[in-house]
Backbone as CSV, one residue per row, in Angstrom:
resi,resn,N_x,N_y,N_z,CA_x,CA_y,CA_z,C_x,C_y,C_z
1,MET,-27.416,0.210,17.760,-26.101,-0.239,17.905,-25.797,-1.014,16.565
2,ALA,-24.616,-0.717,16.035,-24.050,-1.431,14.799,-23.058,-2.584,15.144
3,ASN,-23.227,-3.538,14.459,-22.235,-4.726,14.754,-21.470,-4.852,13.490
4,LEU,-20.080,-4.536,13.393,-19.327,-4.717,12.216,-18.187,-5.828,12.455
5,PHE,-18.127,-6.748,11.636,-17.025,-7.831,11.577,-15.840,-7.106,10.936
6,LYS,-14.596,-7.413,11.450,-13.495,-6.811,10.846,-12.344,-7.963,11.123
7,LEU,-11.315,-7.821,10.226,-10.072,-8.492,10.228,-8.927,-7.512,10.339
8,LYS,-8.063,-7.721,11.496,-6.979,-6.925,11.619,-5.772,-7.834,11.560
9,THR,-4.737,-7.400,10.685,-3.593,-8.116,10.512,-2.323,-7.343,10.669
10,LYS,-1.171,-8.175,10.988,0.089,-7.487,11.237,1.000,-8.463,10.748
11,ALA,2.066,-8.248,9.923,2.983,-9.229,9.478,4.331,-8.850,9.895
12,GLY,5.033,-9.909,10.072,6.609,-9.873,10.461,6.880,-9.311,11.733
13,VAL,6.068,-9.579,12.783,6.170,-9.117,14.152,7.398,-9.903,14.850
14,THR,8.398,-9.181,15.274,9.548,-9.776,15.999,9.766,-9.130,17.221
15,SER,8.976,-8.066,17.637,8.987,-7.334,19.031,7.637,-7.106,19.311
16,LEU,7.523,-6.758,20.501,6.077,-6.430,21.168,5.490,-5.447,20.405
17,ALA,4.379,-5.849,19.630,3.643,-4.774,18.812,2.276,-4.809,19.090
18,THR,1.580,-3.623,18.958,0.074,-3.513,19.201,-0.654,-3.890,17.891
19,VAL,-1.530,-4.921,17.990,-2.183,-5.366,16.776,-3.449,-4.584,16.714
20,TYR,-4.136,-4.345,17.818,-5.444,-3.598,17.852,-5.746,-2.857,19.099
21,THR,-6.258,-1.559,18.960,-6.796,-0.786,20.021,-8.191,-0.535,19.860
22,VAL,-8.955,-0.692,20.869,-10.534,-0.487,20.729,-10.737,1.033,20.699
23,PRO,-11.456,1.404,19.566,-11.731,2.868,19.421,-12.796,3.318,20.559
24,SER,-12.958,4.671,20.574,-13.800,5.207,21.554,-15.323,4.928,21.184
25,SER,-16.038,4.716,22.158,-17.534,4.537,22.092,-17.627,3.123,21.403
26,THR,-16.814,2.135,21.681,-16.912,0.989,20.958,-16.548,-0.341,22.089
27,THR,-17.273,-1.336,21.894,-16.950,-2.676,22.762,-16.543,-3.609,21.554
28,THR,-15.530,-4.373,21.783,-15.119,-5.374,20.774,-15.066,-6.792,21.258
29,VAL,-15.678,-7.649,20.490,-15.480,-9.149,20.898,-14.384,-9.684,19.954
30,ILE,-13.271,-10.361,20.604,-12.406,-11.077,19.851,-13.027,-12.424,19.607
31,ILE,-13.089,-12.746,18.255,-13.738,-14.134,17.814,-12.729,-14.970,17.138
32,GLY,-11.507,-14.638,16.974,-10.502,-15.422,16.380,-9.178,-14.867,16.413
33,LEU,-8.135,-15.564,16.756,-6.721,-15.205,16.742,-5.788,-16.229,16.374
34,VAL,-5.131,-15.907,15.146,-4.243,-16.989,14.514,-2.860,-16.286,14.399
35,ILE,-1.812,-16.993,14.937,-0.417,-16.593,14.960,0.370,-17.524,13.971
36,GLY,0.852,-17.036,12.842,1.564,-17.834,11.922,3.210,-17.600,12.166
37,ASN,3.812,-18.598,12.104,5.493,-18.679,12.089,5.771,-18.702,10.722
38,THR,6.359,-17.667,10.195,6.875,-17.492,8.816,8.265,-17.860,8.742
39,THR,9.001,-18.479,9.803,10.245,-18.852,9.582,10.406,-20.375,9.495
40,SER,11.699,-20.721,9.170,12.003,-22.104,9.065,12.368,-22.793,10.301
41,SER,12.274,-22.265,11.381,12.679,-22.771,12.714,11.544,-22.568,13.610
42,ALA,11.486,-23.411,14.800,10.515,-23.252,15.733,10.808,-22.010,16.574
43,ILE,9.652,-21.205,16.987,9.646,-20.019,17.593,8.642,-20.114,18.798
44,THR,8.705,-19.016,19.504,7.556,-18.760,20.575,6.899,-17.483,20.327
45,SER,5.733,-17.375,20.905,4.833,-16.194,20.815,4.140,-16.019,22.205
46,THR,4.044,-14.675,22.448,3.313,-14.198,23.599,2.290,-13.257,23.239
47,ILE,1.023,-13.417,23.768,-0.023,-12.570,23.423,-0.606,-11.725,24.693
48,THR,-0.532,-10.483,24.760,-0.823,-9.683,25.910,-2.122,-8.955,25.672
49,LEU,-2.897,-8.839,26.690,-4.212,-8.089,26.689,-4.052,-6.989,27.693
50,SER,-4.146,-5.873,27.325,-3.975,-4.602,28.260,-5.239,-3.837,28.404
51,SER,-5.685,-3.773,29.616,-6.982,-2.877,29.893,-6.710,-1.857,30.763
52,ASP,-7.106,-0.669,30.486,-6.961,0.539,31.391,-8.210,1.280,31.417
53,THR,-9.342,0.449,31.314,-10.680,1.155,31.439,-10.906,1.573,32.763
54,SER,-11.915,2.396,32.909,-12.293,3.130,34.219,-13.327,2.412,34.999
55,ASP,-13.380,1.102,34.792,-14.251,0.328,35.794,-13.865,0.366,37.116
56,THR,-14.551,-0.239,38.060,-14.232,-0.222,39.414,-13.260,-1.468,39.827
57,GLU,-13.278,-2.361,38.797,-12.318,-3.458,39.092,-11.044,-3.083,38.810
58,THR,-9.982,-3.837,39.205,-8.608,-3.598,38.778,-8.321,-4.115,37.444
59,ASN,-7.741,-3.211,36.700,-7.261,-3.511,35.311,-5.766,-3.746,35.346
60,ALA,-5.429,-4.629,34.456,-3.997,-5.012,34.392,-3.668,-5.795,33.047
61,ASP,-2.382,-5.578,32.674,-1.898,-6.432,31.612,-1.923,-7.994,31.854
62,VAL,-2.431,-8.721,31.037,-2.583,-10.092,31.388,-2.109,-10.763,30.065
63,GLU,-1.361,-12.000,30.201,-0.973,-12.681,29.023,-1.858,-13.687,28.599
64,VAL,-2.503,-13.729,27.508,-3.475,-14.754,27.010,-2.584,-15.945,26.896
65,ILE,-1.423,-16.064,26.245,-0.587,-17.028,26.021,0.836,-16.428,26.263
66,THR,1.640,-17.476,26.997,2.978,-17.033,27.137,4.097,-18.040,26.654
67,ASN,4.799,-17.536,25.871,5.885,-18.307,25.198,5.344,-19.526,24.498
68,ALA,4.299,-19.488,23.790,3.676,-20.653,23.267,4.536,-21.129,21.995
69,ALA,4.764,-22.255,21.948,5.519,-22.824,20.945,4.858,-22.921,19.577
70,ILE,5.523,-22.560,18.452,4.925,-22.666,17.112,5.890,-23.276,16.246
71,PRO,5.791,-24.466,15.829,6.710,-25.202,14.823,6.922,-24.363,13.705
72,ALA,8.009,-24.641,12.982,8.513,-23.983,11.790,7.352,-23.813,10.584
73,ASN,7.062,-23.067,10.042,6.153,-22.695,8.897,4.791,-23.303,9.306
74,SER,4.188,-23.114,10.467,3.099,-23.326,10.760,2.382,-22.414,11.621
75,SER,1.120,-22.512,12.078,0.391,-21.581,12.785,-0.297,-22.162,14.096
76,LEU,-0.642,-21.174,15.140,-1.391,-21.512,16.213,-2.509,-20.800,16.355
77,GLU,-3.691,-21.552,16.527,-4.980,-20.930,16.757,-5.065,-20.612,18.184
78,VAL,-5.209,-19.447,18.585,-5.112,-18.959,19.981,-6.410,-19.133,20.782
79,MET,-7.465,-18.742,19.999,-8.743,-18.579,20.699,-9.455,-19.917,20.885
80,GLY,-9.497,-20.819,19.948,-10.091,-22.196,20.185,-11.493,-21.994,20.416
81,GLY,-12.293,-21.228,19.937,-13.851,-21.168,20.258,-14.175,-20.188,21.465
82,ASN,-13.119,-19.746,22.033,-13.537,-18.829,23.256,-13.676,-17.334,22.659
83,LYS,-14.227,-16.495,23.394,-14.385,-15.064,23.165,-13.699,-14.221,24.362
84,ILE,-13.260,-13.070,23.911,-12.664,-12.074,24.679,-13.387,-10.891,24.414
85,VAL,-13.918,-10.148,25.521,-14.647,-8.854,25.330,-13.600,-7.710,25.587
86,MET,-13.426,-6.785,24.972,-12.550,-5.690,25.140,-13.508,-4.250,25.186
87,GLN,-13.021,-3.421,26.003,-13.669,-2.049,26.124,-12.787,-0.997,25.484
88,THR,-13.474,0.140,25.391,-12.664,1.406,24.808,-11.301,1.485,25.433
89,THR,-10.380,1.641,24.449,-8.850,1.876,25.031,-8.129,0.674,25.317
90,ASP,-8.814,-0.633,25.499,-8.142,-1.800,25.629,-7.383,-2.015,24.477
91,TYR,-6.159,-2.841,24.439,-5.456,-3.057,23.312,-4.759,-4.523,23.427
92,LEU,-4.521,-5.098,22.332,-3.918,-6.493,22.092,-2.472,-6.289,21.622
93,ARG,-1.512,-6.951,22.210,-0.127,-6.819,21.635,0.433,-8.236,21.477
94,VAL,1.315,-8.423,20.487,1.748,-9.738,20.216,3.251,-9.616,19.993
95,TYR,3.930,-10.674,20.572,5.376,-10.732,20.367,5.814,-12.061,19.834
96,GLY,6.856,-12.112,18.918,7.311,-13.397,18.411,8.943,-13.433,18.493
97,SER,9.362,-14.551,18.914,10.862,-14.725,19.089,11.396,-14.801,17.735
98,GLY,10.769,-15.064,16.657,11.057,-14.976,15.195,9.751,-14.377,14.561
99,ALA,9.836,-13.968,13.338,8.848,-13.306,12.535,7.402,-14.082,12.611
100,VAL,6.505,-13.539,13.020,5.063,-14.047,13.031,4.177,-12.925,12.370
101,ASP,3.252,-13.729,11.714,2.097,-12.962,11.115,0.864,-13.195,12.068
102,VAL,-0.009,-12.007,12.169,-1.090,-12.222,13.070,-2.323,-11.853,12.170
103,ALA,-3.372,-12.803,12.470,-4.749,-12.416,12.023,-5.793,-12.526,13.131
104,LEU,-6.374,-11.302,13.343,-7.240,-11.066,14.443,-8.643,-10.852,14.000
105,SER,-9.578,-11.756,14.161,-10.943,-11.453,13.714,-11.815,-10.927,14.868
106,ILE,-12.455,-9.823,14.686,-13.258,-9.122,15.750,-14.654,-8.595,15.324
107,MET,-15.434,-8.374,16.311,-16.685,-7.829,15.975,-16.759,-6.520,16.850
108,GLU,-16.928,-5.346,16.187,-17.023,-4.121,16.989,-18.478,-3.671,17.140
109,ILE,-18.815,-3.453,18.364,-20.106,-2.849,18.561,-20.089,-1.543,19.008
110,THR,-20.875,-0.720,18.121,-20.796,0.847,18.272,-22.098,1.367,18.550
C-alpha cells in the first residue's frame, strides 16, 4: 500500500463546486481543510461530503459545516485536528456566498 500526501485547491468558488473525488481503488484521509474569504465583505460557506459507496450502511450527503461565517479577507480552518475518511467515489463539495479559495490536504492510500 502506498500513502501519498496531496494538496487539492480550488480558487474563486461562488457556487456549489466539487473540490475532490476519491479515485478508484483508493481510500482518502482528509487531514486539513481551509476556506479563505477573498472578498472585502463577510460571507458564509458550506462544506458537503457526499458518499455513495456500496457499504451496507446508509450513505447520504452530509454537511460538515453549514453557512459558517468567514470575516472579510480571512480564513476558516474547518478540520481543527479532526480527520475524515473517504472511500472510492466519495466527494467533497464547497459553496461560498462570495468568492472563497479552498485548500484541502489529504492522504491517499492505494
